[in-house]
C-alpha positions in Angstrom: -2.0 -26.1 -13.7 -4.6 -23.7 -12.4 -6.8 -22.1 -15.1 -6.5 -18.4 -15.4 -10.2 -18.0 -14.9 -10.0 -19.9 -11.6 -7.4 -17.4 -10.4 -9.9 -14.6 -11.2 -12.5 -16.4 -9.0 -9.9 -16.9 -6.2 -9.0 -13.2 -6.4 -12.8 -12.2 -6.3 -13.2 -14.1 -3.1 -9.9 -13.0 -1.6 -10.7 -9.4 -2.3 -14.5 -8.9 -2.0 -14.3 -5.5 -3.7 -13.8 -7.3 -7.0 -17.5 -8.2 -6.8 -18.5 -4.5 -7.0 -20.3 -3.2 -10.1 -17.3 -1.8 -12.0 -15.8 -5.3 -12.1 -18.9 -7.3 -13.1 -17.9 -7.5 -16.7 -14.8 -9.5 -15.8 -16.9 -12.5 -14.8 -17.7 -13.2 -18.5 -14.3 -12.1 -19.9 -11.8 -14.7 -21.1 -8.1 -14.2 -20.2 -5.3 -15.4 -22.4 -2.7 -15.3 -19.6 -2.1 -14.1 -16.0 -0.7 -10.8 -17.3 -4.0 -10.0 -19.1 -6.0 -10.9 -16.0 -4.0 -8.5 -13.8 -4.0 -5.7 -16.4 -7.8 -6.1 -16.8 -8.3 -5.7 -13.0 -6.0 -2.7 -12.8 -7.7 -1.1 -15.8 -11.2 -1.4 -14.1 -10.0 -0.3 -10.7 -7.8 2.5 -11.8 -10.5 3.9 -14.2 -12.9 3.9 -11.3 -10.4 5.6 -9.0 -9.8 8.3 -11.6 -13.5 9.0 -11.7 -13.5 9.4 -7.9 -10.3 11.4 -8.1 -6.7 10.2 -7.6 -5.6 10.2 -4.0 -3.7 13.4 -3.0 -1.6 14.2 0.0 0.8 16.9 1.2 4.4 16.3 0.2 7.4 18.2 1.6 9.5 20.2 -0.9 12.7 22.2 -0.7 13.3 24.7 -3.5 15.4 27.8 -4.3 12.9 30.5 -5.3 12.6 34.2 -5.7 9.1 34.2 -4.1 8.5 33.5 -0.5 6.8 30.1 -0.1 6.4 28.3 3.1 9.3 28.6 5.5 12.7 30.2 4.7 15.7 28.0 5.4 18.1 30.8 6.4 21.1 28.5 7.0 20.8 26.9 3.6 20.3 30.2 1.9 23.4 31.7 3.4 25.5 28.7 2.6 24.3 28.7 -1.0 24.6 32.6 -1.3 21.1 32.7 -2.7 20.4 36.1 -1.1 22.9 37.7 -3.4 20.7 36.6 -6.3 17.6 37.8 -4.5 16.5 34.3 -4.0 16.0 32.0 -1.0 15.8 28.4 0.0 12.2 27.6 1.1 10.6 24.5 2.7 6.9 24.1 1.8 4.2 21.4 1.5 2.4 20.8 -1.7 -1.0 19.1 -2.1 -0.2 16.6 -4.9 -1.3 13.4 -6.5 2.3 12.3 -6.6 1.7 10.0 -3.6 3.1 6.5 -3.0 -0.2 4.8 -3.9 -0.3 6.5 -7.3 3.4 5.8 -7.8 2.9 2.1 -7.2 -0.1 2.1 -9.6 1.8 3.8 -12.3 4.9 1.6 -11.9 2.9 -1.6 -12.0 0.9 -0.6 -15.1 4.2 0.4 -16.9 5.8 -2.9 -15.9 2.8 -4.8 -17.4 3.0 -2.7 -20.6 6.7 -3.1 -21.1 7.4 -6.6 -19.9 4.0 -8.4 -19.7 2.2 -10.4 -22.4 -0.8 -8.1 -22.5 -3.3 -8.2 -25.3 -3.5 -5.1 -27.6 -6.9 -3.9 -26.3 -5.6 -3.8 -22.7 -2.3 -2.2 -23.8 -4.4 0.7 -25.3 -6.4 1.1 -22.2 -3.3 1.1 -20.0 -1.7 3.8 -22.2 -4.9 6.0 -21.9 -4.8 5.7 -18.1 -1.1 6.8 -18.2 -2.3 10.3 -19.4 -3.9 10.9 -16.0 -0.6 10.1 -14.2 1.5 12.8 -15.9 2.3 14.5 -12.5 3.0 11.1 -10.8 6.5 9.6 -10.6 7.5 6.0 -10.7 9.2 4.0 -7.9 11.8 1.2 -7.8 9.5 -1.8 -7.4 12.0 -3.7 -5.3 12.1 -0.8 -2.7 8.4 -0.9 -1.9 7.6 -1.7 1.8 4.2 -3.3 1.4 3.6 -3.8 5.1 4.1 -0.1 5.8 1.2 1.0 3.5 -1.4 2.7 5.7 -5.1 2.9 4.8 -7.8 5.2 6.1 -11.2 6.4 4.9 -9.6 8.7 2.3 -7.6 6.1 0.6 -9.4 2.8 1.5 -10.4 2.3 -2.2 -6.7 1.7 -3.0 -6.3 -1.3 -0.8 -7.4 -3.9 -3.3 -5.4 -2.2 -6.1 -2.3 -2.3 -3.9 -2.8 -6.0 -3.3 -3.0 -6.6 -7.0 0.1 -4.5 -7.6 1.9 -6.5 -4.9 0.9 -9.8 -6.7 2.2 -8.4 -10.0 5.5 -7.2 -8.6 6.3 -9.9 -6.1 4.6 -12.8 -7.8 5.2 -12.2 -11.5 8.3 -10.0 -11.7 11.9 -11.3 -11.8 15.1 -9.5 -12.6 17.6 -10.4 -15.3 21.3 -10.1 -14.9 21.5 -6.9 -16.9 19.2 -5.1 -14.6 16.1 -5.4 -16.8 12.9 -7.0 -15.8 10.9 -9.8 -17.2 7.6 -11.3 -16.3 6.9 -14.9 -15.3 4.0 -16.7 -16.8 2.5 -17.6 -13.5 2.4 -16.4 -9.9 5.2 -17.9 -7.8 4.3 -20.5 -5.1 4.8 -18.1 -2.2 2.2 -15.6 -3.7 -0.1 -18.4 -4.7 0.0 -19.8 -1.1 -1.0 -16.4 0.3 -3.8 -16.1 -2.3 -5.0 -19.6 -1.6 -5.3 -18.8 2.1 -7.2 -15.5 1.4 -9.4 -17.2 -1.1 -10.5 -20.0 1.2 -11.2 -17.6 4.0 -13.1 -15.2 1.7 -15.1 -18.1 0.2 -16.5 -19.3 3.6 -17.1 -15.8 4.8 -19.2 -15.0 1.7 -20.9 -18.3 1.0 -21.4 -19.5 4.6 -22.4 -16.4 6.5 -24.1 -18.6 9.1 -20.6 -19.7 10.2 -18.1 -17.4 11.9 -15.2 -17.7 9.5 -11.9 -16.0 10.5 -8.2 -16.6 11.1 -7.9 -16.9 14.9 -5.4 -17.3 17.7 -5.4 -20.6 19.6 -4.3 -20.6 23.2 -1.9 -23.3 24.4 -3.4 -25.5 27.1 -0.9 -24.9 29.9 -0.8 -26.6 33.3 1.6 -24.3 35.2 0.9 -21.0 33.4 4.3 -20.7 31.9 4.1 -19.7 28.2 7.6 -18.2 27.7 9.0 -18.9 24.2 6.0 -20.8 23.0 5.2 -19.9 19.4 1.8 -18.3 18.6 -0.8 -20.6 17.1 -2.8 -18.8 14.4 -5.1 -20.8 12.2 -5.6 -20.0 8.5 -9.3 -20.4 8.7 -11.5 -21.3 11.7 -15.2 -22.0 11.1 -17.5 -21.9 14.1 -21.2 -22.6 14.4 -22.7 -23.2 17.8 -20.6 -25.8 19.6 -18.9 -27.0 16.4 -15.5 -25.8 15.2 -13.5 -26.7 12.1 -9.9 -25.5 11.8 -8.6 -25.5 8.3 -4.9 -25.3 7.5 -4.4 -24.3 3.8 -1.4 -25.8 2.1 -0.3 -24.7 -1.4 2.9 -26.7 -1.9 4.7 -28.4 -4.8 4.0 -31.7 -2.9 1.6 -33.0 -0.3 3.4 -36.3 0.5 6.8 -37.3 1.9 8.6 -40.4 0.9 10.5 -42.6 3.3 13.4 -44.1 1.2 14.1 -46.7 3.9 10.6 -48.3 3.8 9.8 -47.1 0.3 6.5 -45.7 1.2 4.7 -42.3 1.1 3.1 -40.6 4.0 1.4 -37.2 4.7 4.1 -34.6 5.5 4.5 -35.1 9.2 5.1 -31.5 10.3 1.8 -30.5 8.7 -0.1 -33.3 10.4 1.5 -32.5 13.8 0.6 -28.9 13.4 -3.1 -29.4 12.7 -3.4 -32.0 15.4 -1.8 -29.6 17.9 -4.3 -26.9 16.9 -7.3 -29.2 17.4 -6.2 -30.6 20.7 -5.4 -27.2 22.2 -8.6 -25.7 20.9 -10.7 -28.6 22.3 -9.3 -28.1 25.8 -12.2 -29.8 27.4 -12.2 -32.9 25.2 -15.7 -32.4 23.8 -14.9 -33.8 20.4 -16.7 -30.9 18.8 -13.4 -29.5 17.3 -12.2 -31.0 14.0 -9.1 -30.2 11.9 -8.6 -30.2 8.1 -5.4 -30.1 6.1 -6.5 -28.8 2.8 -3.9 -29.2 0.0 -4.1 -27.7 -3.4 -3.7 -30.6 -5.9 -0.2 -31.2 -7.2 1.2 -33.4 -10.0 1.8 -36.3 -7.5 0.1 -39.6 -8.2 -1.3 -39.8 -4.6 -4.1 -37.4 -3.8 -4.8 -37.5 0.0 -8.5 -37.9 0.9 -8.6 -39.3 4.4 -10.4 -38.9 7.6 -8.9 -40.0 10.9 -10.2 -40.2 14.5 -7.5 -39.1 16.8 -8.1 -39.0 20.6 -11.8 -38.2 20.1 -11.4 -35.6 17.4 -11.6 -35.9 13.6 -8.6 -34.8 11.6 -9.0 -34.9 7.8 -6.6 -34.5 4.9 -8.3 -33.4 1.7 -7.1 -32.2 -1.7 -8.7 -29.3 -3.7 -8.3 -29.6 -7.4 -7.9 -26.0 -8.8 -7.4 -27.2 -12.4 -11.0 -28.1 -13.1 -14.0 -26.0 -13.9 -15.3 -23.6 -11.3 -18.5 -25.5 -10.6 -16.4 -28.6 -9.6 -14.2 -26.5 -7.3 -17.2 -25.0 -5.6 -18.7 -28.4 -5.1 -15.5 -29.5 -3.3 -15.6 -26.4 -1.1 -19.2 -27.0 -0.2 -18.5 -30.6 0.8 -15.9 -29.2 3.2 -18.5 -26.8 4.6 -20.8 -29.7 5.3 -18.0 -31.3 7.4 -19.0 -28.9 10.2 -22.0 -31.2 10.9 -20.2 -34.5 11.2 -17.8 -35.7 13.9 
């Protein structure tokens, strides 16, 4: 089981804004559970956003009124006989803090308050923050289209907060049969897998600035130029320095090995190995041997912990395991050893 503190460090690398001044105190804070961690981050981030000013935007309204406001809807006014009452139906825009970003923030904080195991001090802070959201509505958490959220210079500060809200809602929240909500005690595997990828990429971007660290497309090596129906190859992390390249495929699964019942033996999951091998051989299209591949599993409860290096057709392909249950110093040492793999063939 991953320590709650380690999840905080993973979040800090995945979302670099968590290293800004207003979050510094979180480094020394102890968290009783995942709900406390998420609430503490939201408290710091939302408090800072309130100081800057909650994001506002124009929202369209339709209202029956006795005072001209915006544009009169004559058709609706006639149908509703509002003119007989010396009133009219008007369409107008209102500059309001009742925006989708603030609705998501308020909804997430309320969910943590009502259904999370949040310590009393954080509950008090969340309730204080609610006072600033009096003009903001809530939203059905299951209806949020996270991929449609658009960011620009006026609302860029919300990006990390929205990512945390998404983790809370999609990774911690489950519905019960009677329509109520309850909170899980840990992020689900799908959300942890996404966080694991972001964390690894963020770590090497921050700690190894001499490497070019990014998720990158890998072109297929095609002889006849026909690429119809070939799937896109996108690495989780590609580290590049000079002629050397290390492609890392992050795997956060319940298991890292597959068992062959016929031969009663365990092997690395074949599809994962085929995938990283394909990435490496297509990236190293000239056969230089300077491209290596790494399957990096998060440690599971399995008895076998892969820690192997293979030479395959002139390229090194490794399978390693990162133990996220230890202390942070040990985790960092493991990650730094991987960074050093850039210099060995």
